[in-house]
C-alpha positions as CSV (number, residue, x, y, z in Angstrom):
1,X,12.4,-1.9,6.6
2,X,11.3,-5.4,6.2
3,X,10.8,-5.6,9.6
4,X,8.4,-3.0,9.9
5,X,6.8,-4.7,6.9
6,X,7.1,-7.9,8.6
7,X,5.1,-6.3,11.7
8,X,2.2,-5.6,10.0
9,X,-0.4,-8.1,11.4
10,X,-3.6,-7.6,9.4
11,X,-2.5,-8.6,5.5
12,X,-4.1,-6.2,3.7
13,X,-2.4,-3.1,5.1
14,X,0.9,-5.4,5.4
15,X,0.5,-5.8,1.4
16,X,-0.9,-2.2,0.8
17,X,2.1,-1.1,2.3
18,X,4.1,-4.1,0.7
19,X,3.3,-2.1,-2.6
20,X,3.6,1.3,-1.8
21,X,7.6,0.4,-0.5
22,X,8.5,-1.8,-3.5
23,X,6.8,1.2,-6.1
24,X,8.5,3.9,-4.1
25,X,11.2,3.6,-2.0
26,X,13.7,4.8,-4.9
27,X,11.8,8.2,-5.6
28,X,10.8,8.1,-1.5
29,X,14.5,8.0,-1.0
30,X,15.6,10.2,-3.8
31,X,13.8,13.3,-2.9
32,X,15.0,12.8,1.0
33,X,18.8,12.7,-0.7
34,X,17.7,15.4,-2.8
35,X,17.2,17.4,0.4
36,X,19.4,16.7,2.6
37,X,22.5,15.3,1.3
38,X,23.5,13.0,2.9
39,X,22.5,8.9,2.0
40,X,22.6,7.4,5.5
41,X,20.3,10.5,6.4
42,X,18.3,9.6,3.6
43,X,17.8,6.3,4.4
44,X,16.9,6.9,8.1
45,X,14.2,9.3,7.2
46,X,12.8,6.6,4.3
47,X,12.2,4.4,7.4
48,X,11.0,7.2,9.0
49,X,8.6,7.9,6.3
50,X,7.1,3.8,6.7
51,X,6.5,3.9,9.8
52,X,4.3,6.9,9.6
53,X,2.7,5.5,6.7
54,X,2.2,2.8,9.1
55,X,0.7,4.7,11.3
56,X,-1.7,6.3,8.7
57,X,-2.4,2.6,6.8
58,X,-6.3,3.4,7.2
59,X,-6.8,6.7,5.6
60,X,-3.6,5.5,2.7
61,X,-6.3,2.4,1.9
62,X,-9.3,5.1,2.2
63,X,-7.6,8.0,-0.1
64,X,-8.3,8.0,-3.9
65,X,-5.1,6.2,-5.2
66,X,-4.3,8.2,-7.5
67,X,-3.3,10.7,-4.2
68,X,-1.6,7.7,-2.9
69,X,2.3,8.7,-4.5
70,X,1.4,12.7,-3.4
71,X,1.2,11.3,0.1
72,X,3.6,9.0,0.0
73,X,6.4,11.8,-1.0
74,X,4.5,15.0,1.4
75,X,5.4,12.6,3.5
76,X,8.7,11.6,2.9
77,X,9.4,16.0,2.4
78,X,7.9,16.9,5.7
79,X,10.1,14.4,7.5
80,X,12.9,16.0,5.5
81,X,12.7,19.5,6.2
82,X,11.8,18.7,10.0
83,X,14.8,16.1,10.4
């Protein structure tokens, strides 16, 4: 996972995503596991979620900081359901 984050060229975006990773990783993984009941699939979903978050990092950085956890968790939920 850290390789994905390390690949972000913009320092501000990389730091922003790193903070999301450090803050929400366990909650994201728990949410994915709650939906799909498979440890390895939950890890894949979290990775896929971070790819999506990185793709939309500019939008994520512009929204109200109070809404960031909701955005992150809805992303995980939607990818879990789709998976």
